[in-house]
FIMAR-558442 format. One line per field, with one value per atom (N, C-alpha, C): residue number from 1; residue in one letter; atom name; x, y, z. Coordinates in pm, 1 decimal. Example, Ala and Ser with C-alpha at 12.3 -4.5 7.8 and 13.67 -1.06 7.14 Angstrom:
2
tiro (1 1 1 2 2 2)
drenba (a a a s s s)
baba (N CA C N CA C)
X (1319.0 1230.0 1320.0 1285.0 1367.0 1290.0)
Y (-569.0 -450.0 -330.0 -225.0 -106.0 3.0)
Z (780.0 780.0 780.0 708.0 714.0 787.0)
//
This chain:
236
tiro (1 1 1 2 2 2 3 3 3 4 4 4 5 5 5 6 6 6 7 7 7 8 8 8 9 9 9 10 10 10 11 11 11 12 12 12 13 13 13 14 14 14 15 15 15 16 16 16 17 17 17 18 18 18 19 19 19 20 20 20 21 21 21 22 22 22 23 23 23 24 24 24 25 25 25 26 26 26 27 27 27 28 28 28 29 29 29 30 30 30 31 31 31 32 32 32 33 33 33 34 34 34 35 35 35 36 36 36 37 37 37 38 38 38 39 39 39 40 40 40 41 41 41 42 42 42 43 43 43 44 44 44 45 45 45 46 46 46 47 47 47 48 48 48 49 49 49 50 50 50 51 51 51 52 52 52 53 53 53 54 54 54 55 55 55 56 56 56 57 57 57 58 58 58 59 59 59 60 60 60 61 61 61 62 62 62 63 63 63 64 64 64 65 65 65 66 66 66 67 67 67 68 68 68 69 69 69 70 70 70 71 71 71 72 72 72 73 73 73 74 74 74 75 75 75 76 76 76 77 77 77 78 78 78 79 79 79 80 80 80 81 81 81 82 82 82 83 83 83 84 84 84 85 85 85 86 86 86 87 87 87 88 88 88 89 89 89 90 90 90 91 91 91 92 92 92 93 93 93 94 94 94 95 95 95 96 96 96 97 97 97 98 98 98 99 99 99 100 100 100 101 101 101 102 102 102 103 103 103 104 104 104 105 105 105 106 106 106 107 107 107 108 108 108 109 109 109 110 110 110 111 111 111 112 112 112 113 113 113 114 114 114 115 115 115 116 116 116 117 117 117 118 118 118 119 119 119 120 120 120 121 121 121 122 122 122 123 123 123 124 124 124 125 125 125 126 126 126 127 127 127 128 128 128 129 129 129 130 130 130 131 131 131 132 132 132 133 133 133 134 134 134 135 135 135 136 136 136 137 137 137 138 138 138 139 139 139 140 140 140 141 141 141 142 142 142 143 143 143 144 144 144 145 145 145 146 146 146 147 147 147 148 148 148 149 149 149 150 150 150 151 151 151 152 152 152 153 153 153 154 154 154 155 155 155 156 156 156 157 157 157 158 158 158 159 159 159 160 160 160 161 161 161 162 162 162 163 163 163 164 164 164 165 165 165 166 166 166 167 167 167 168 168 168 169 169 169 170 170 170 171 171 171 172 172 172 173 173 173 174 174 174 175 175 175 176 176 176 177 177 177 178 178 178 179 179 179 180 180 180 181 181 181 182 182 182 183 183 183 184 184 184 185 185 185 186 186 186 187 187 187 188 188 188 189 189 189 190 190 190 191 191 191 192 192 192 193 193 193 194 194 194 195 195 195 196 196 196 197 197 197 198 198 198 199 199 199 200 200 200 201 201 201 202 202 202 203 203 203 204 204 204 205 205 205 206 206 206 207 207 207 208 208 208 209 209 209 210 210 210 211 211 211 212 212 212 213 213 213 214 214 214 215 215 215 216 216 216 217 217 217 218 218 218 219 219 219 220 220 220 221 221 221 222 222 222 223 223 223 224 224 224 225 225 225 226 226 226 227 227 227 228 228 228 229 229 229 230 230 230 231 231 231 232 232 232 233 233 233 234 234 234 235 235 235 236 236 236)
drenba (m m m s s s a a a p p p h h h d d d s s s t t t g g g a a a a a a s s s a a a g g g d d d g g g a a a f f f r r r l l l e e e l l l s s s a a a d d d e e e r r r a a a w w w l l l l l l d d d l l l v v v r r r w w w v v v v v v l l l r r r q q q l l l a a a d d d d d d a a a g g g e e e h h h g g g m m m p p p g g g a a a s s s g g g g g g p p p s s s d d d p p p s s s d d d p p p s s s g g g p p p a a a g g g l l l d d d a a a m m m g g g e e e p p p g g g e e e t t t d d d v v v p p p a a a p p p p p p p p p g g g v v v l l l h h h r r r s s s l l l g g g a a a f f f v v v t t t f f f k k k k k k d d d g g g h h h l l l r r r g g g c c c i i i g g g s s s m m m v v v g g g d d d g g g p p p l l l y y y r r r t t t v v v a a a r r r m m m a a a r r r a a a a a a a a a f f f e e e d d d p p p r r r f f f p p p p p p v v v t t t a a a a a a e e e v v v p p p a a a l l l e e e l l l d d d i i i s s s v v v l l l g g g p p p i i i t t t r r r c c c a a a d d d p p p a a a a a a v v v r r r i i i g g g r r r h h h g g g l l l l l l v v v r r r q q q g g g f f f r r r s s s g g g v v v l l l l l l p p p q q q v v v p p p v v v e e e w w w g g g w w w d d d r r r e e e t t t f f f l l l a a a q q q t t t c c c r r r k k k a a a g g g l l l p p p p p p d d d a a a w w w r r r g g g a a a w w w r r r d d d g g g h h h t t t e e e l l l y y y w w w f f f e e e a a a e e e v v v f f f g g g d d d a a a)
baba (N CA C N CA C N CA C N CA C N CA C N CA C N CA C N CA C N CA C N CA C N CA C N CA C N CA C N CA C N CA C N CA C N CA C N CA C N CA C N CA C N CA C N CA C N CA C N CA C N CA C N CA C N CA C N CA C N CA C N CA C N CA C N CA C N CA C N CA C N CA C N CA C N CA C N CA C N CA C N CA C N CA C N CA C N CA C N CA C N CA C N CA C N CA C N CA C N CA C N CA C N CA C N CA C N CA C N CA C N CA C N CA C N CA C N CA C N CA C N CA C N CA C N CA C N CA C N CA C N CA C N CA C N CA C N CA C N CA C N CA C N CA C N CA C N CA C N CA C N CA C N CA C N CA C N CA C N CA C N CA C N CA C N CA C N CA C N CA C N CA C N CA C N CA C N CA C N CA C N CA C N CA C N CA C N CA C N CA C N CA C N CA C N CA C N CA C N CA C N CA C N CA C N CA C N CA C N CA C N CA C N CA C N CA C N CA C N CA C N CA C N CA C N CA C N CA C N CA C N CA C N CA C N CA C N CA C N CA C N CA C N CA C N CA C N CA C N CA C N CA C N CA C N CA C N CA C N CA C N CA C N CA C N CA C N CA C N CA C N CA C N CA C N CA C N CA C N CA C N CA C N CA C N CA C N CA C N CA C N CA C N CA C N CA C N CA C N CA C N CA C N CA C N CA C N CA C N CA C N CA C N CA C N CA C N CA C N CA C N CA C N CA C N CA C N CA C N CA C N CA C N CA C N CA C N CA C N CA C N CA C N CA C N CA C N CA C N CA C N CA C N CA C N CA C N CA C N CA C N CA C N CA C N CA C N CA C N CA C N CA C N CA C N CA C N CA C N CA C N CA C N CA C N CA C N CA C N CA C N CA C N CA C N CA C N CA C N CA C N CA C N CA C N CA C N CA C N CA C N CA C N CA C N CA C N CA C N CA C N CA C N CA C N CA C N CA C N CA C N CA C N CA C N CA C N CA C N CA C N CA C N CA C N CA C N CA C N CA C N CA C N CA C N CA C N CA C N CA C N CA C N CA C N CA C N CA C N CA C N CA C N CA C)
X (-717.6 -738.1 -852.2 -828.4 -935.2 -1033.5 -1152.0 -1254.1 -1206.5 -1221.1 -1178.9 -1255.4 -1187.0 -1250.6 -1181.9 -1245.5 -1190.6 -1106.7 -975.5 -886.7 -792.8 -831.1 -737.2 -733.2 -846.7 -851.0 -835.5 -842.4 -827.0 -957.3 -945.3 -1063.0 -1130.8 -1261.0 -1335.9 -1384.7 -1402.8 -1452.4 -1602.1 -1658.7 -1801.1 -1888.2 -1839.0 -1918.3 -1903.8 -1833.7 -1814.5 -1689.7 -1621.4 -1501.2 -1384.1 -1298.4 -1178.4 -1079.0 -1027.3 -924.2 -813.4 -691.7 -577.5 -493.3 -465.9 -395.8 -245.1 -200.4 -57.6 -4.9 99.7 160.4 245.0 285.0 372.8 504.6 554.2 679.0 662.1 546.5 522.8 507.5 441.6 431.0 569.6 646.8 781.9 866.4 847.4 922.9 890.3 762.5 724.1 776.5 771.4 823.8 974.5 1046.0 1188.9 1214.0 1127.7 1142.0 1132.3 1035.7 1019.5 1145.0 1197.2 1318.0 1436.3 1444.9 1553.3 1545.8 1424.7 1407.1 1454.0 1415.2 1453.1 1604.0 1662.9 1807.2 1884.5 1832.9 1898.8 1898.5 1784.9 1776.2 1869.4 1874.8 1964.1 2109.9 2145.5 2281.9 2315.2 2219.1 2241.3 2257.7 2173.8 2184.1 2318.3 2373.7 2501.8 2619.0 2589.1 2693.7 2752.8 2683.9 2733.3 2674.7 2750.8 2706.6 2653.7 2682.3 2630.4 2487.9 2422.4 2283.8 2273.3 2193.6 2174.3 2108.2 2129.5 2062.5 1918.6 1850.0 1706.7 1669.6 1764.1 1729.9 1763.7 1690.1 1702.7 1803.0 1914.5 2009.0 2096.0 2173.1 2259.1 2361.0 2392.0 2490.7 2612.4 2699.5 2818.5 2777.0 2824.8 2782.1 2811.4 2901.6 2930.1 2831.1 2742.2 2644.5 2532.7 2513.5 2411.1 2277.8 2255.3 2133.3 2017.5 1901.9 1778.5 1701.8 1569.8 1488.8 1507.1 1511.6 1522.7 1650.8 1751.0 1878.2 1878.2 1773.5 1768.6 1858.1 1918.9 2007.5 1927.5 1977.7 1920.2 2028.2 1995.7 2096.6 2051.4 2146.2 2113.8 2127.2 2098.2 2104.0 1983.6 1991.3 1878.7 1752.7 1642.4 1515.2 1430.3 1314.6 1220.8 1275.1 1359.7 1405.0 1496.1 1554.2 1644.9 1578.0 1447.0 1376.1 1380.3 1429.2 1436.9 1299.0 1284.7 1154.4 1136.9 1016.7 989.3 959.0 947.3 903.6 763.9 726.3 592.1 483.6 373.5 262.8 187.5 128.5 39.8 109.7 238.0 308.0 324.1 289.3 293.9 157.0 51.9 -80.0 -80.0 -169.6 -185.7 -284.6 -233.3 -314.6 -269.6 -364.1 -330.2 -269.2 -189.1 -124.6 -84.0 -83.4 -32.4 80.7 181.2 288.2 283.7 283.0 273.2 391.8 457.4 563.9 515.9 548.3 523.3 652.4 657.6 771.9 719.2 751.7 701.7 549.4 485.7 340.8 274.4 353.0 298.5 329.8 237.3 255.6 383.6 462.1 586.8 587.4 487.8 476.2 379.8 297.4 202.2 166.1 193.7 161.6 110.4 13.5 -37.2 -96.8 -128.2 -196.5 -326.5 -438.8 -568.8 -593.8 -541.4 -563.6 -429.6 -428.5 -305.7 -258.5 -128.7 -66.8 62.3 48.6 163.8 169.4 271.7 282.1 281.3 219.9 209.7 345.6 446.0 574.7 636.1 616.0 668.5 589.6 458.5 377.8 422.4 444.7 490.1 625.6 714.3 845.8 832.5 748.4 729.4 668.1 568.1 501.1 593.0 680.0 776.3 869.3 921.9 1011.9 937.7 815.1 738.2 701.3 658.7 617.5 735.0 852.6 969.8 1030.3 1023.2 1100.6 1020.2 892.6 818.7 683.9 648.0 523.2 537.9 457.4 477.8 451.1 391.2 362.0 482.9 586.7 700.7 831.5 940.0 1071.5 1111.3 1203.6 1248.0 1304.3 1282.9 1337.6 1489.5 1551.9 1698.1 1746.1 1875.6 1933.4 1922.7 1934.0 1927.2 1789.9 1686.5 1550.8 1513.4 1582.8 1540.9 1516.6 1605.4 1580.4 1451.5 1402.2 1282.5 1153.6 1163.7 1044.5 961.8 830.2 734.5 667.2 640.1 596.6 466.5 374.6 253.8 241.5 194.2 158.5 11.2 -62.8 -204.6 -221.9 -265.6 -293.2 -443.0 -481.5 -621.8 -697.4 -822.5 -915.3 -985.2 -1092.0 -1163.7 -1219.0 -1217.1 -1272.4 -1407.3 -1515.5 -1649.1 -1728.4 -1833.1 -1918.5 -1990.9 -1998.7 -2073.8 -2211.1 -2311.6 -2447.3 -2517.2 -2466.9 -2534.1 -2429.4 -2402.1 -2302.8 -2333.0 -2459.7 -2495.2 -2437.7 -2393.9 -2338.7 -2188.6 -2125.5 -1982.3 -1952.5 -1856.9 -1820.5 -1679.2 -1668.4 -1539.3 -1447.9 -1324.8 -1228.2 -1231.1 -1337.7 -1346.2 -1328.6 -1393.3 -1392.9 -1298.1 -1232.3 -1166.5 -1255.1 -1232.6 -1320.0 -1239.6 -1300.9 -1251.0 -1368.0 -1352.6 -1455.6 -1395.5 -1474.3 -1423.2 -1531.1 -1485.6 -1575.3 -1490.3 -1512.8 -1430.0 -1285.6 -1194.1 -1052.6 -1010.3 -1101.7 -1068.4 -1100.4 -1008.8 -1033.8 -958.4 -1011.0 -947.9 -968.2 -866.9 -870.4 -830.2 -902.5 -860.4 -867.8 -761.9 -752.4 -837.9 -871.5 -960.9 -909.5 -777.0 -723.6 -729.7 -749.6 -744.7 -854.7 -983.2 -1084.8 -1068.7 -1010.3 -984.9 -880.2 -772.8 -664.6 -712.7 -808.9 -857.2 -984.9 -1042.0 -1163.5 -1286.3 -1293.2 -1405.2 -1524.8 -1644.3 -1762.5 -1779.2 -1883.9 -1900.4 -1916.5 -1999.4 -2021.8 -1896.2 -1819.2 -1693.6 -1596.0 -1591.6 -1505.6 -1542.6 -1670.2 -1715.9 -1681.4 -1703.0 -1674.5 -1525.1 -1441.3 -1297.2 -1243.9 -1305.8 -1265.3 -1296.0 -1411.1 -1444.7 -1345.6 -1311.2 -1212.6 -1078.4 -1041.7 -916.4 -917.7 -1035.9 -1049.9 -1065.7 -1067.7 -1088.3 -1233.1 -1325.2 -1468.1 -1535.8 -1656.6 -1731.5 -1750.2 -1749.7 -1755.6 -1883.4 -1989.1 -2113.6 -2133.6 -2029.0 -2042.2 -2084.3 -2048.3 -2082.6 -2232.7 -2310.1 -2454.1 -2524.0 -2466.5 -2530.3 -2466.9 -2379.3 -2301.1 -2386.3 -2503.8 -2586.0 -2696.0 -2700.1 -2808.2 -2767.6 -2651.4 -2622.0 -2549.2 -2500.6 -2435.1 -2295.7 -2248.8 -2116.3 -2019.4 -2070.9 -1986.5 -1994.1 -1878.2 -1871.6 -1810.7 -1872.3 -1822.9 -1793.7 -1670.3 -1628.4 -1583.8 -1589.6 -1535.2 -1451.7 -1368.7 -1279.6 -1238.6 -1180.4 -1123.1 -975.3 -902.9 -758.2 -707.6 -600.0 -523.0 -407.1 -401.6 -302.9 -209.1 -79.6 18.1 141.2 218.1 335.2 429.1 503.5 607.3 549.8 432.9 377.9 334.1)
Y (833.8 698.5 632.3 514.2 442.1 388.5 350.5 301.8 177.6 171.7 52.4 -68.9 -181.3 -304.0 -420.7 -534.9 -653.0 -731.4 -721.8 -799.2 -884.1 -909.6 -971.4 -1122.1 -1185.9 -1330.3 -1379.6 -1289.5 -1328.5 -1385.1 -1466.4 -1532.5 -1445.4 -1467.6 -1404.6 -1513.5 -1478.3 -1573.5 -1589.8 -1686.1 -1712.0 -1595.2 -1507.3 -1392.2 -1275.0 -1295.0 -1188.3 -1106.8 -1128.5 -1051.9 -1100.2 -1005.3 -1038.5 -1109.9 -1222.9 -1296.2 -1332.6 -1300.9 -1334.9 -1435.6 -1545.7 -1653.5 -1631.6 -1529.1 -1501.6 -1573.4 -1652.7 -1719.9 -1620.3 -1659.4 -1574.1 -1549.4 -1650.8 -1633.8 -1536.3 -1541.2 -1449.8 -1306.7 -1288.5 -1153.3 -1100.8 -1185.7 -1144.9 -1112.8 -1188.6 -1164.2 -1026.3 -990.9 -859.2 -746.8 -765.1 -663.1 -645.6 -756.2 -748.3 -680.4 -708.5 -646.9 -495.0 -445.8 -300.6 -239.3 -302.6 -249.7 -252.9 -360.7 -373.6 -262.7 -234.1 -130.6 4.9 36.9 165.9 174.4 69.8 71.5 71.4 -0.7 -4.5 133.9 204.0 337.4 434.9 426.3 513.5 486.2 357.1 321.8 373.6 360.3 409.1 560.4 630.4 776.1 820.3 735.8 768.6 727.1 665.5 627.1 491.3 410.4 276.5 181.8 81.4 -12.7 -141.7 -167.4 -287.8 -267.3 -373.2 -368.0 -411.7 -342.4 -385.9 -523.0 -592.7 -720.6 -700.7 -808.7 -803.3 -796.7 -796.7 -812.5 -688.0 -579.0 -461.5 -362.5 -341.6 -237.9 -274.2 -177.1 -201.5 -310.5 -387.9 -494.3 -460.2 -555.6 -539.7 -498.2 -383.4 -337.5 -436.3 -531.1 -628.4 -743.7 -750.2 -858.8 -835.2 -923.3 -900.9 -963.3 -997.6 -1068.6 -973.3 -1010.6 -940.6 -1024.4 -1005.3 -1082.1 -1231.7 -1304.6 -1449.7 -1497.8 -1408.2 -1448.3 -1461.8 -1411.8 -1423.3 -1317.9 -1353.0 -1259.8 -1158.0 -1036.7 -931.0 -882.8 -870.7 -835.5 -715.0 -646.3 -536.6 -402.9 -298.9 -164.1 -139.4 -40.9 -11.9 16.5 -37.1 -22.0 -144.3 -146.9 -255.2 -390.2 -394.3 -522.9 -596.1 -527.0 -594.4 -634.0 -620.8 -663.5 -815.5 -870.5 -1016.0 -1078.4 -1193.0 -1259.4 -1363.1 -1372.0 -1473.7 -1608.4 -1713.8 -1842.7 -1830.1 -1921.1 -1915.4 -1918.8 -1850.0 -1849.4 -1718.2 -1684.4 -1568.8 -1438.7 -1426.6 -1300.5 -1267.8 -1362.3 -1338.3 -1299.4 -1297.8 -1254.3 -1104.7 -1062.2 -920.1 -861.1 -786.0 -728.0 -585.3 -499.6 -364.7 -365.7 -263.8 -258.4 -116.2 -87.1 38.8 7.2 93.1 85.5 213.9 197.2 310.0 310.9 425.5 444.6 543.4 512.2 605.2 623.2 736.4 765.4 828.1 768.4 815.2 822.5 728.0 722.6 815.9 893.6 990.0 944.8 973.2 935.5 995.7 913.1 959.3 939.5 867.8 846.0 732.8 748.4 643.4 659.8 557.3 556.3 416.6 410.0 279.5 276.8 157.4 132.6 60.7 115.0 60.3 -76.8 -101.9 -230.4 -289.0 -418.3 -486.0 -447.2 -431.5 -403.6 -484.1 -614.7 -702.6 -772.4 -853.6 -931.8 -844.5 -895.6 -822.1 -777.3 -863.2 -825.4 -706.5 -697.3 -582.0 -455.3 -469.2 -354.1 -303.1 -393.4 -353.2 -283.3 -333.8 -270.9 -128.5 -111.5 23.7 118.5 70.3 155.7 188.4 95.1 121.3 235.3 229.0 335.7 469.9 466.6 590.3 647.4 561.4 609.3 669.1 610.7 658.9 784.4 796.5 902.0 996.4 964.9 1044.1 1096.3 1070.4 1124.2 1276.3 1351.9 1497.2 1569.3 1500.4 1563.1 1566.5 1490.0 1475.3 1481.7 1520.0 1510.1 1363.4 1329.9 1190.9 1138.4 1011.2 946.5 950.7 972.1 972.4 845.7 815.9 696.9 703.3 823.0 836.7 800.7 815.0 786.2 638.7 562.2 424.4 342.0 344.5 261.3 295.9 419.4 462.0 443.5 398.4 386.1 264.0 284.4 175.9 149.7 24.9 -15.4 -93.5 -56.9 -134.6 -159.3 -278.2 -310.6 -346.6 -288.4 -318.1 -378.1 -503.0 -569.8 -562.9 -503.2 -470.3 -580.9 -595.6 -683.3 -608.6 -665.2 -602.4 -464.5 -372.6 -237.6 -235.0 -207.1 -208.3 -86.2 -54.0 59.2 28.6 127.5 116.4 176.6 91.4 137.8 189.2 154.4 192.3 231.8 362.0 405.4 357.2 329.0 280.3 142.2 72.5 -61.8 -59.9 57.8 67.7 29.8 -59.2 -105.1 -58.8 10.1 58.6 -60.4 -52.5 -158.4 -266.2 -269.1 -368.2 -304.5 -192.0 -131.4 -12.6 -0.5 121.3 190.6 319.1 396.6 474.6 490.2 577.3 660.6 793.3 880.6 958.0 976.4 1044.1 1132.7 1250.7 1344.1 1415.4 1381.5 1438.4 1395.7 1495.5 1465.8 1457.3 1479.1 1473.5 1336.2 1283.5 1154.9 1148.5 1070.2 1051.5 908.8 854.5 717.3 716.0 638.4 610.6 459.6 404.1 261.0 218.5 90.2 44.2 73.3 76.6 98.1 243.0 337.1 479.0 519.6 486.8 529.1 462.1 343.3 276.7 354.8 394.8 468.8 602.4 665.5 797.7 793.2 677.6 665.8 726.5 722.0 781.2 686.8 743.3 664.9 663.4 595.9 577.5 710.6 799.6 925.9 1012.8 1009.8 1084.9 1027.0 894.3 827.8 869.0 867.2 908.4 1055.4 1140.3 1282.8 1307.6 1235.1 1255.4 1205.7 1102.2 1056.2 1162.7 1228.4 1338.7 1454.0 1486.5 1592.4 1556.8 1430.1 1386.4 1413.5 1407.6 1433.9 1582.7 1666.1 1808.5 1843.7 1757.7 1777.2 1818.4 1874.7 1902.0 1774.1 1781.5 1660.2 1579.1 1639.8 1565.1 1521.0 1529.1 1491.2 1345.7 1261.2 1118.8 1094.9 1187.4 1165.3 1158.5 1224.4 1222.3 1125.5 1036.7 952.0 857.5 823.1 726.4 793.8 930.4 993.8 1114.3 1177.6 1301.3 1276.8 1154.6 1123.0 1178.8 1251.4 1313.2 1253.9 1217.5 1165.0 1012.9 947.7 802.6 757.9 662.0 608.2 459.1 420.5 281.4 233.0 102.4 44.5 -77.8 -115.4 -229.4 -278.1 -396.6 -449.7 -476.0 -499.0 -517.6 -608.4 -678.0 -750.3 -658.2 -623.2 -526.7 -594.5 -575.5 -632.5 -543.5 -556.0 -470.1 -514.7 -417.7 -448.2 -488.2 -435.4 -459.7 -604.4)
Z (-1324.9 -1272.1 -1347.0 -1397.1 -1464.8 -1363.2 -1408.6 -1318.2 -1247.0 -1111.6 -1040.0 -1089.4 -1087.0 -1129.7 -1060.4 -1059.7 -994.8 -1093.6 -1077.2 -1162.8 -1078.6 -952.8 -860.0 -868.3 -887.7 -879.6 -737.5 -638.5 -499.0 -445.1 -342.6 -286.4 -182.8 -164.0 -56.4 36.8 163.1 261.1 245.0 317.6 304.0 344.0 435.0 476.8 382.1 270.4 173.3 197.4 309.8 340.4 255.6 220.9 143.5 233.4 186.9 260.1 161.8 197.7 114.3 191.4 129.4 198.6 194.1 265.5 277.7 401.6 384.1 497.8 576.8 697.0 777.3 704.8 634.7 560.2 443.6 376.2 264.1 312.8 425.7 482.1 520.1 586.4 625.2 502.0 394.1 271.1 215.2 212.3 160.7 250.0 380.9 471.6 451.0 433.8 404.8 270.3 173.7 42.0 51.9 128.8 143.9 205.7 310.3 373.9 276.5 199.8 101.2 -3.1 -52.3 -153.5 -100.2 23.4 81.9 99.3 155.2 177.5 45.6 -51.9 -183.2 -246.8 -237.6 -297.0 -225.8 -93.8 -17.9 -53.2 -68.6 -105.6 -244.4 -336.5 -472.3 -473.3 -395.5 -388.8 -331.9 -243.8 -183.2 -271.2 -387.3 -479.3 -452.6 -368.0 -340.0 -443.5 -481.7 -584.3 -525.5 -398.6 -335.8 -291.5 -249.8 -206.3 -62.8 20.6 157.4 160.5 270.7 290.3 330.4 361.2 384.1 530.0 621.2 762.2 841.9 818.2 901.3 846.6 921.0 885.7 767.3 718.7 604.1 633.7 532.1 546.7 462.5 449.5 366.2 225.4 175.0 42.0 -69.4 -46.4 -151.1 -151.7 -53.4 -44.3 -144.4 -246.0 -348.0 -312.5 -186.6 -150.7 -126.8 -177.3 -145.0 -44.7 -33.0 58.4 36.7 146.6 145.6 76.8 66.7 10.2 -140.0 -206.5 -352.2 -415.9 -526.2 -594.6 -673.2 -677.2 -760.4 -853.8 -980.0 -1078.4 -1159.5 -1218.0 -1307.0 -1238.8 -1313.2 -1260.1 -1169.8 -1076.8 -989.9 -1070.2 -1024.4 -1095.0 -1074.5 -1138.6 -1115.5 -1159.0 -1261.3 -1313.0 -1216.2 -1118.2 -1027.1 -896.7 -887.4 -767.3 -759.3 -648.8 -637.9 -637.6 -701.3 -712.5 -602.9 -546.5 -444.4 -509.9 -430.0 -484.2 -545.1 -634.8 -694.8 -587.9 -615.9 -521.0 -521.7 -407.3 -394.6 -432.7 -401.9 -425.3 -572.7 -659.2 -803.7 -860.2 -776.3 -823.3 -850.5 -937.1 -965.7 -866.7 -769.6 -662.5 -635.4 -600.6 -559.2 -419.8 -387.5 -256.7 -222.8 -93.0 -39.4 57.3 58.8 157.2 239.8 371.7 463.7 558.1 569.8 667.6 773.5 899.3 1009.5 1087.7 1155.9 1241.7 1369.7 1482.9 1612.4 1613.3 1543.8 1540.7 1442.3 1368.7 1272.2 1129.4 1038.6 898.8 843.6 774.3 713.0 561.7 510.8 367.1 340.0 238.5 201.4 54.5 -24.1 -166.5 -200.9 -291.1 -329.6 -467.8 -511.1 -637.9 -606.0 -654.3 -617.7 -679.2 -796.1 -863.5 -904.0 -925.7 -962.7 -1101.6 -1115.7 -1245.0 -1250.7 -1254.9 -1247.9 -1113.3 -1089.8 -966.8 -841.8 -735.8 -610.5 -559.9 -565.2 -506.0 -578.8 -710.5 -783.9 -751.2 -736.7 -696.3 -560.4 -465.5 -332.1 -340.7 -423.7 -438.4 -493.0 -595.4 -652.2 -549.5 -476.6 -378.8 -260.9 -225.5 -117.9 -155.7 -276.7 -323.4 -329.9 -381.3 -393.5 -256.9 -163.8 -31.7 44.4 28.0 100.7 39.8 -93.0 -159.0 -247.9 -275.2 -372.9 -322.7 -197.6 -145.0 -136.7 -212.2 -218.3 -86.2 8.7 138.3 231.2 197.0 287.3 210.1 277.3 213.1 202.6 114.8 104.1 235.6 260.0 378.9 373.8 488.2 497.1 566.5 547.7 610.0 761.8 818.8 963.8 1019.0 935.4 981.3 976.2 895.9 868.3 994.1 1096.1 1214.2 1288.1 1271.7 1344.6 1265.0 1140.3 1057.1 1095.7 1102.7 1122.9 988.3 958.8 825.0 828.6 738.4 712.8 563.3 528.0 390.3 387.2 295.9 276.7 138.1 132.3 5.7 -19.0 -132.2 -155.8 -226.3 -185.9 -254.6 -367.2 -421.0 -532.0 -495.1 -590.5 -575.4 -646.0 -573.6 -632.8 -587.7 -664.4 -627.7 -497.4 -410.5 -284.7 -307.9 -311.4 -338.3 -213.3 -95.5 29.1 132.7 151.6 249.4 391.0 420.2 553.8 581.5 475.3 492.2 517.3 512.1 536.6 681.6 700.9 834.7 869.1 982.8 1028.9 1059.6 1009.9 1030.8 925.1 846.3 738.7 602.0 579.2 446.4 437.2 321.8 281.6 180.1 159.8 71.5 -32.3 -148.5 -254.0 -302.8 -301.2 -356.2 -471.6 -577.3 -696.2 -754.8 -797.2 -866.6 -971.2 -1097.4 -1203.0 -1186.6 -1182.8 -1168.0 -1022.0 -930.7 -788.2 -732.0 -654.0 -589.4 -457.7 -365.6 -236.1 -188.5 -123.9 -74.9 71.5 152.0 288.9 311.2 368.4 391.5 510.6 521.7 629.5 770.2 788.3 922.2 967.7 874.6 909.8 1008.4 983.8 1080.9 1217.0 1219.7 1347.7 1426.3 1357.5 1423.2 1477.9 1406.9 1447.5 1532.3 1549.0 1629.6 1563.9 1428.9 1356.8 1352.7 1348.0 1315.5 1163.2 1115.8 971.0 898.2 947.7 876.6 873.7 982.1 983.3 882.4 873.8 776.6 634.3 602.1 469.8 443.3 543.6 527.8 507.6 583.2 571.9 437.9 383.2 250.6 146.3 160.0 69.7 84.9 208.5 231.1 166.6 172.6 111.5 -38.3 -98.0 -241.8 -272.8 -169.7 -190.7 -217.9 -171.7 -192.5 -62.2 -69.4 52.2 132.8 266.0 347.7 331.1 277.7 258.9 113.9 31.9 -110.3 -125.7 -30.8 -40.3 -39.5 18.6 31.9 -104.1 -205.5 -336.3 -433.7 -380.7 -469.6 -552.4 -505.4 -580.4 -662.7 -662.5 -735.9 -820.3 -792.2 -865.1 -997.2 -1019.6 -1145.7 -1159.7 -1058.2 -1065.3 -962.4 -846.8 -739.9 -738.8 -734.7 -732.0 -599.7 -534.8 -408.7 -426.9 -396.6 -406.1 -268.6 -248.8 -127.3 -160.6 -64.2 -81.4 56.3 57.9 181.2 159.2 266.6 255.0 364.6 333.0 433.3 473.0 601.0 650.0 748.9 730.0 822.8 824.9 929.9 942.4 1051.2 1104.8 1202.9 1337.5 1370.4 1504.3 1520.2)
//
């Protein structure tokens, strides 16, 4: 992983918090896109040539519509992802896609920094979270109706000079030491009821490091601690 950097061009609010001006329609479009990607991959795996529609369950396999009724053309892959209208969804922003089932994690994959338009990043992460997360088997068609979905759009990634300034519910964390790294999104400590020190310790554990590795992040020259904020939305 290359060093995190701010390449988003996204705005921050006056209090320094990351704010992304996504409309309700744009959020709904991205959520539909994730569902479309999952259903499209399942249809392709089953040998079907049609693409599911954007509104929940599978539709007529001959229907070529993606989110918002846009046409998708070509063979399965990134090039056939339907494009949204011009606007925020074309910015280069990092994003994570998270699937849960019965309240338990079912897959989560993301990109810390933008590498092309947001909607394409979300599409790639949706496919990876559903079918390539090494912690879980690939999602099956039978599971799709029970999946809960969250999308996290990330703001700038910067070095955290003072762990005492980390705020639960606002900041996500990335800790890195050599080839080991771990990331936890801002919503994770809220879901688990962690305080700040537990959040820092759990991020270190995610990286396979001692839980107190964060304490030396600003002085040992080996451990790096980064923080970021995110706009999080989903089915709920």
